[in-house]
LUMZALO-92142 format. One record per residue (C-alpha): residue in three letters; chain; z, y negated, x negated. Coordinates in nm, 2 decimals, always signed. Layout:
<rs>
+------+------+--------+--------+--------+
! code ! unit !     zz !     yy !     xx !
+------+------+--------+--------+--------+
!  ALA !    A !      Z !      Y !      X !
...
+------+------+--------+--------+--------+
</rs>
This chain:
<rs>
+------+------+--------+--------+--------+
! code ! unit !     zz !     yy !     xx !
+------+------+--------+--------+--------+
!  UNK !    A !  -1.28 !  -0.04 !  -1.45 !
!  UNK !    A !  -1.03 !  -0.27 !  -1.28 !
!  UNK !    A !  -0.92 !  -0.40 !  -0.96 !
!  UNK !    A !  -0.76 !  -0.70 !  -0.85 !
!  UNK !    A !  -0.62 !  -0.86 !  -0.64 !
!  UNK !    A !  -0.77 !  -1.19 !  -0.46 !
!  UNK !    A !  -0.50 !  -1.34 !  -0.15 !
!  UNK !    A !  -0.73 !  -1.55 !  +0.15 !
!  UNK !    A !  -0.66 !  -1.83 !  +0.00 !
!  UNK !    A !  -0.84 !  -1.74 !  -0.27 !
!  UNK !    A !  -1.15 !  -1.59 !  -0.14 !
!  UNK !    A !  -1.22 !  -1.91 !  +0.09 !
!  UNK !    A !  -1.26 !  -2.09 !  -0.19 !
!  UNK !    A !  -1.56 !  -1.82 !  -0.33 !
!  UNK !    A !  -1.69 !  -1.82 !  +0.01 !
!  UNK !    A !  -1.70 !  -2.28 !  +0.00 !
!  UNK !    A !  -1.76 !  -2.25 !  -0.39 !
!  UNK !    A !  -2.04 !  -2.00 !  -0.48 !
!  UNK !    A !  -2.13 !  -1.83 !  -0.21 !
!  UNK !    A !  -2.48 !  -1.70 !  -0.27 !
!  UNK !    A !  -2.29 !  -1.51 !  -0.60 !
!  UNK !    A !  -2.10 !  -1.30 !  -0.39 !
!  UNK !    A !  -2.14 !  -0.92 !  -0.29 !
!  UNK !    A !  -1.87 !  -0.90 !  +0.04 !
!  UNK !    A !  -1.79 !  -0.52 !  +0.12 !
!  UNK !    A !  -1.66 !  -0.38 !  +0.44 !
!  UNK !    A !  -1.53 !  -0.10 !  +0.44 !
!  UNK !    A !  -1.42 !  -0.07 !  +0.81 !
!  UNK !    A !  -1.52 !  +0.07 !  +1.05 !
!  UNK !    A !  -1.83 !  -0.13 !  +1.25 !
!  UNK !    A !  -1.59 !  -0.16 !  +1.63 !
!  UNK !    A !  -1.37 !  -0.34 !  +1.29 !
!  UNK !    A !  -1.61 !  -0.55 !  +1.18 !
!  UNK !    A !  -1.75 !  -0.60 !  +1.52 !
!  UNK !    A !  -1.47 !  -0.79 !  +1.65 !
!  UNK !    A !  -1.42 !  -1.05 !  +1.32 !
!  UNK !    A !  -1.63 !  -1.02 !  +1.01 !
!  UNK !    A !  -1.68 !  -1.24 !  +0.68 !
!  UNK !    A !  -2.03 !  -1.40 !  +0.83 !
!  UNK !    A !  -2.28 !  -1.19 !  +0.48 !
!  UNK !    A !  -2.04 !  -0.93 !  +0.47 !
!  UNK !    A !  -2.18 !  -0.57 !  +0.45 !
!  UNK !    A !  -2.04 !  -0.29 !  +0.60 !
!  UNK !    A !  -2.07 !  +0.03 !  +0.45 !
!  UNK !    A !  -1.81 !  +0.21 !  +0.61 !
!  UNK !    A !  -1.54 !  +0.41 !  +0.43 !
!  UNK !    A !  -1.65 !  +0.76 !  +0.51 !
!  UNK !    A !  -1.98 !  +0.67 !  +0.40 !
!  UNK !    A !  -1.86 !  +0.44 !  +0.06 !
!  UNK !    A !  -1.96 !  +0.71 !  -0.20 !
!  UNK !    A !  -2.30 !  +0.79 !  -0.03 !
!  UNK !    A !  -2.44 !  +0.42 !  +0.05 !
!  UNK !    A !  -2.26 !  +0.31 !  -0.30 !
!  UNK !    A !  -2.57 !  +0.25 !  -0.46 !
!  UNK !    A !  -2.59 !  -0.06 !  -0.19 !
!  UNK !    A !  -2.37 !  -0.28 !  -0.39 !
!  UNK !    A !  -2.53 !  -0.60 !  -0.55 !
!  UNK !    A !  -2.32 !  -0.44 !  -0.89 !
!  UNK !    A !  -2.52 !  -0.86 !  -1.03 !
!  UNK !    A !  -2.32 !  -1.06 !  -0.83 !
!  UNK !    A !  -1.87 !  -1.08 !  -0.77 !
!  UNK !    A !  -1.76 !  -0.76 !  -0.59 !
!  UNK !    A !  -1.52 !  -0.85 !  -0.28 !
!  UNK !    A !  -1.39 !  -0.53 !  -0.13 !
!  UNK !    A !  -1.22 !  -0.61 !  +0.18 !
!  UNK !    A !  -1.09 !  -0.41 !  +0.52 !
!  UNK !    A !  -0.81 !  -0.47 !  +0.80 !
!  UNK !    A !  -0.47 !  -0.43 !  +0.51 !
!  UNK !    A !  -0.58 !  -0.37 !  +0.22 !
!  UNK !    A !  -0.53 !  -0.06 !  +0.14 !
!  UNK !    A !  -0.85 !  +0.07 !  +0.25 !
!  UNK !    A !  -1.04 !  -0.19 !  +0.04 !
!  UNK !    A !  -0.84 !  -0.13 !  -0.23 !
!  UNK !    A !  -0.92 !  +0.27 !  -0.24 !
!  UNK !    A !  -1.32 !  +0.25 !  -0.21 !
!  UNK !    A !  -1.30 !  -0.03 !  -0.55 !
!  UNK !    A !  -1.09 !  +0.29 !  -0.72 !
!  UNK !    A !  -1.28 !  +0.54 !  -0.60 !
!  UNK !    A !  -1.64 !  +0.41 !  -0.61 !
!  UNK !    A !  -1.56 !  +0.15 !  -0.93 !
!  UNK !    A !  -1.67 !  +0.31 !  -1.18 !
!  UNK !    A !  -1.64 !  +0.09 !  -1.50 !
!  UNK !    A !  -1.81 !  -0.24 !  -1.30 !
!  UNK !    A !  -1.49 !  -0.49 !  -1.17 !
!  UNK !    A !  -1.39 !  -0.55 !  -0.85 !
!  UNK !    A !  -1.21 !  -0.81 !  -0.64 !
!  UNK !    A !  -0.97 !  -0.62 !  -0.31 !
!  UNK !    A !  -0.84 !  -0.83 !  -0.04 !
!  UNK !    A !  -0.53 !  -0.76 !  -0.06 !
!  UNK !    A !  -0.35 !  -0.83 !  +0.30 !
!  UNK !    A !  -0.71 !  -0.79 !  +0.48 !
!  UNK !    A !  -0.88 !  -0.99 !  +0.65 !
!  UNK !    A !  -0.63 !  -1.06 !  +0.93 !
!  UNK !    A !  -0.45 !  -1.28 !  +0.67 !
!  UNK !    A !  -0.78 !  -1.51 !  +0.76 !
!  UNK !    A !  -0.61 !  -1.58 !  +1.04 !
!  UNK !    A !  -0.23 !  -1.65 !  +1.21 !
!  UNK !    A !  -0.16 !  -1.46 !  +1.49 !
!  UNK !    A !  -0.47 !  -1.18 !  +1.39 !
!  UNK !    A !  -0.64 !  -1.28 !  +1.68 !
!  UNK !    A !  -0.89 !  -1.53 !  +1.58 !
!  UNK !    A !  -0.71 !  -1.80 !  +1.48 !
!  UNK !    A !  -0.83 !  -1.94 !  +1.25 !
!  UNK !    A !  -0.65 !  -2.03 !  +0.93 !
!  UNK !    A !  -0.77 !  -2.37 !  +0.74 !
!  UNK !    A !  -1.12 !  -2.11 !  +0.78 !
!  UNK !    A !  -1.48 !  -2.30 !  +0.84 !
!  UNK !    A !  -1.62 !  -2.16 !  +1.08 !
!  UNK !    A !  -1.95 !  -2.09 !  +0.91 !
!  UNK !    A !  -1.76 !  -1.81 !  +0.67 !
!  UNK !    A !  -1.57 !  -1.63 !  +0.95 !
!  UNK !    A !  -1.78 !  -1.53 !  +1.30 !
!  UNK !    A !  -1.50 !  -1.30 !  +1.57 !
!  UNK !    A !  -1.54 !  -1.21 !  +1.86 !
!  UNK !    A !  -1.20 !  -1.23 !  +2.04 !
+------+------+--------+--------+--------+
</rs>
């Protein structure tokens, strides 16, 4: 198993060039996800990740995300079991300039924000 940290810029490029080949797993809680999330991402909260790991499409490139990158990295190590997983190192809020919905050159087609 390997966990590879990626930055927001890398994720943005992946979303623009190969979105259909990505499986983005958001391990935050429902209220966090409702506030802001990546379109097409799958919400599997950290507390449910082991029970729901079968929902991950391992045929795609898997990226785990959370608010700051800590929970997603932990989830990746817990569930990886021989798979390569990318972790959004500084979390979803690195995608924003102020953490309150101001996009950092993020295509609005990729991010849904409810601030």
